[in-house]
Each structure stands twice: as structure tokens, then as C-alpha cells.
C-alpha positions, 0 to 999 in steps of 0.5 A, spaced: 556 479 411 557 486 415 563 488 419 563 486 426 561 491 432 565 491 438 560 489 444 561 495 448 557 499 442 552 493 443 551 494 450 551 502 450 546 502 444 541 497 448 542 501 455 541 508 451 534 504 448 532 502 455 533 509 457 528 512 452 532 514 447 530 513 439 534 509 434 536 515 431 538 519 437 543 513 439 545 513 431 547 520 432 551 519 439 554 512 438 555 512 430 552 506 429 546 505 424 539 505 427 538 499 423 543 495 427 540 498 433 533 496 431 536 489 430 540 488 436 533 490 440 529 485 436 535 479 437 536 480 445 528 481 446 529 488 449 523 491 452 523 498 455 518 500 460 513 505 458 511 511 462 508 518 459 509 521 466 517 522 465 521 524 459 529 523 458 533 529 456 541 527 455 547 531 455 554 529 452 559 532 457 567 532 459 569 530 466 570 538 468 563 539 465 560 533 469 563 536 475 560 543 474 553 540 472 553 536 479 555 542 483 549 546 481 543 543 486 538 545 481 540 541 476 538 534 479 533 536 484 526 533 482 529 528 477 532 522 476 539 522 473 544 516 470 551 517 468 554 513 463 561 513 460 561 514 452 569 514 450 572 520 453 566 523 455 560 522 459 553 522 457 548 524 463 541 522 462 535 526 466 528 524 467 523 530 469 516 529 470 512 532 465 508 539 468 501 538 468 
């Protein structure tokens, strides 16, 4: 039987999966096995919406870096942005349209 994982990490992993990150990206960010993430997705029946018109990019930022990022209007114009807490840092996920 494996070790018990804090529900915080399960929730964050599933959020990141829904935001379009791959299992291995989630593994690198959270330090949780990509196999565990795959098992949670299967266990909870998570289905992410598919859209080929947008692609997510993400950044891990401190509070100060996040403030500076939002002070530049061009960073968020024409894109969807989500910010989630990640320990003492913040993860910013941004969706931009693929250029035709």
C-alpha cells in the first residue's frame, strides 16, 4: 500500500490537468508521480474539454513577480489567465489563441 497523499495535492493535480497540463508537467510542478495523477484522473472520472484553438502556458511566480506581471497590460490582453496558489508561490496559467 502506498503512502497517503495530502488532498491538497490531489486537488491541485486535478486542477492542473483540467487546465491542460500533461501528467509529466504536473509531476515536475507538484513533485507527485505522474502515475498517481493518471490514477486520480481515472478514479474521479475527470474529463477535460478539448480545444485545438488555444494552448496553455504556465509560469511559477513569487507574489512580487505576479504583481509585476499584471502591471504590464500586454501580458494579459487577448488571453485567458488563471492564478492558483502553489505553496509559497503562485502558478499563472495563460491561454492564447494559436496564430493562423
